[in-house]
C-alpha positions, 0 to 999 in steps of 0.5 A: 256340551251335553244336551240340557234334557240329558243333564236334567235327567242325570240330576234327577237320577242323582237326586233320586239316588240321594233320597234312596240312600237317605231312606235306606239309612233311616229304614235301617235305624241309622241317622239320615245322612242328607235330611236329618230330623230337626228334632233334638236327640233323645237321651240315652237311657242305660242306667235303669238296666243295671238293676235288672239281672243279666240273662247270660247265654249259658243260663238261657240255653241250659236245661239243667237245674238253675245255678246255686248262686245269684238272686234266683237261689237266695232261698233254701226252698228253690232247690225243690223246684225242678226246672222244666220246659212247658209247651202250650198250644193255641190255634195260632201259637205254640209257646215254650215256657221255662220254669226258671223265671216263667219266661217264654223261650220259644214261639212258633206260628202255626199259620206261618210256615218257614219259607224254605221248609213249609212243613215247619211253623215259623219260629220267632222266639227261640233258645238254642245253640244258634239263637237266643230270643226270649221274653222275660219279666221279674221284680227288682228293688230288692232280693225279689223273684226275677227271671232267674227264679225257679217257679212252679207251673200250674195250668193246662197245656193246650187250648180246649175245644170250644174254649176261648182262652188258656190260662197258665200260672207260674208261682215263685218261692218267697224271696226277700219276703215277696212271692211273685205269681205270673198269670199268662192268658192266651186267647183263641186266634190271638198273638197277644198274651195278657200277663198279670204279675201278682206281688204277694208280700209274705213278710212283716214290712211294706215293700215297694218293688219295681216290675221290669219287662224285657226282650232279650235277643242275639244281634244276628240277622234273621236266618235267610235275610237277603243280601240284596235288600235288608230290613231293620232288625233290633229294638224299638221304642215308642212314646207319644212325645218321641214316637217310633225310635229304632235302636241299632245293636251296634249303638247299644254296644257303643253306648250311643243308643238314643231313645226316650229315657222315660215316659208315661206311655208307650211300649218296647219291641224287638223288630225284624222282617215281617214279625215282631215281639213287644211288651206293653204296660197298662195304659198310663203306666209311667216307666223307664226305658232301657237297652243294654248289652248283657253278654257277647252278642246278646242284647236286652231292651225293656221297661221298668215301672213301679209295682206299688207299695204292698203292705204285709199280707197284701197282694198287688197286681201289675198288668202287662201285655206281650205281643208275639206275632206277624206284623199284620197292620190292622191287628197291630193298630187295634192293640196299641197306639203306634204299634203298627209302626213296627211294620216300618215304612221309614220316611215314606210312612205318610204315603205308604199307609194309604197305599197299603189301605188301598192294596188291602181293599183291592185284595178284598175285592180280587181275593189275590194279592198278586192281582191286587198289586197289578190293580194298584199300579194300574190305578196309580198310572190312571191317577198320574196320567195327566202328569205322564201325558205332559212328560211324554208330550214334552219328550215327544217334542224334544224327539221331534226337534232332535235332528235340528239339535244334532245339526246345531251340535255339529255346526257349533261343536267348537263354540259351546256358548254359541251352541247353547244360545242356538239351542235355547232359541230352538226351544223357544220357537218350538215352545219346548220346555227341556224340564217338561219331561222331568218334573212330572216324573219326579213328582211320582218317584216318592209314591212308587218308592213308598209302594216298594216299601209296602210290598217289601214290608207286608207279611200278607205277601208271605206265602201268598200265591199269584198264578201258576209257578208263583206260590209265594209273593215274598220269595224270589221267582224259583225259575227267574221268569219274572226277573227276565221279563222285567229286564226285557221290559226295562230294556224296551223302555230304554230303546224307546227313549231318544239315544243320547248324543254322547256315546258314553251316555248312550252306553250308560243308558243300557248298562244301568238298567241291566245292572239294576235288573240283576238285583231283581233276580233275588228280590221277592216276586211281588216286588218284581211283579209290581215293577213289571206292571209299572214298566208295561203300563209306562211303555203303553202310555209312552207309545200312545202319547207319542203316536197322538203327538205324531212322533212314531215310536222308534227303537234306538238300539245300543251301539257299543 
């Protein structure tokens, strides 16, 4: 019969795998398999989307004049407006607007280069043959201007030296007795764009249009997404009542998307690794949420809000804000409640947020994210030292009595019940708790999983150097030096542990670390650095405690 301690370790390992799988499901926007939320599911909100004009790939990508049919061509004077792409630039953003609807059809982040092509800025919003990702808005409730309506552009195209903001204006023709003016205000150093929708009633009757804002995106994963780890890509909604709700593209397609149908607050976002876009209405503006499939592999998520009753000859303004940028946690927190949740830590948010705070403080002192990771793991090891001391002390005692246990196994190998009784008697005499080495370590598992998600999700690691050949902590080690070191330290840890009496267990104890290490050859180097630091400190603690306990460390090499 197997050693009790080994059995307990296997149980702990299995439970850890269950937790990791459950968290993986939640992180990727799916329902938890083993620990589902107790809250009731939100209703699927799809009805309001039917009123919003669809954005087909053809109309999104085309650069010629708009089609003659549909709501955008209802008035004769629209043909006089030539369709044009307007490129504007601030110190951090380069945006491309389409005069069809005044929509943003491309965004480049001037301070965040492409990882594979550092000479090129990172592109989030895009409109090309390969990708469609746009930010759109317009009016519904009548034959009013929308994101397909040709508009006239007025304004500057670059942020002037010394200027704090850049103002762009798009003016629609009259449709249904209504004109829509979109005024975009871009500010220096900011990824947040103020968007004012001026609704002008040029007719003879009061009108009550509704404003919609939406993010339209294809359902493909971002380019360069790793096959060894995956982060969530897709729409997300936030309300005070339901909090953060991710929506899978596949659920939208199947009509099974669950999110708050309406709310007096909140926002809608499109999330991917490191970056996000989000529409935010004015505070306290009640709205309906929607998510729908608008074409093959093209999805829309947005909000619909009343724009108020506008009397003949009057103008009413409906304000909104559009965020297009990196998931910098402190910046997101300052924009709107809950917006920092687009940087998704999943189930371990309650632990990950303080860990990120501490990591950020260490970076402020050390000035290097790599050394901040090392320092953070070192501090966590100090914090958990009492628990580790108990765990390793228990393991050392188990190791000391292991010859007696092995002798009992051999003596009573034909009588498992008698063997267990004798082993328990030895444990009582030596005052050894077989679970003493497991529980202290189990307590730490959630903390280190939370730290894993902090390092995986933090855009601050992107492009951040450490030392020598490590120029980007968010990219894999180009020479695979760190993964090799991590594999060696993992094997050293395994060698320091007592060899299991079961030959199959002994083989698994060596095969599992090797298989686990293979994945880390393709993980971001910041994550590998964290794991190496943890391994080295764990080995040092184990060596120190074993020596103090009078149990000299021994290397148990594999026997295949």
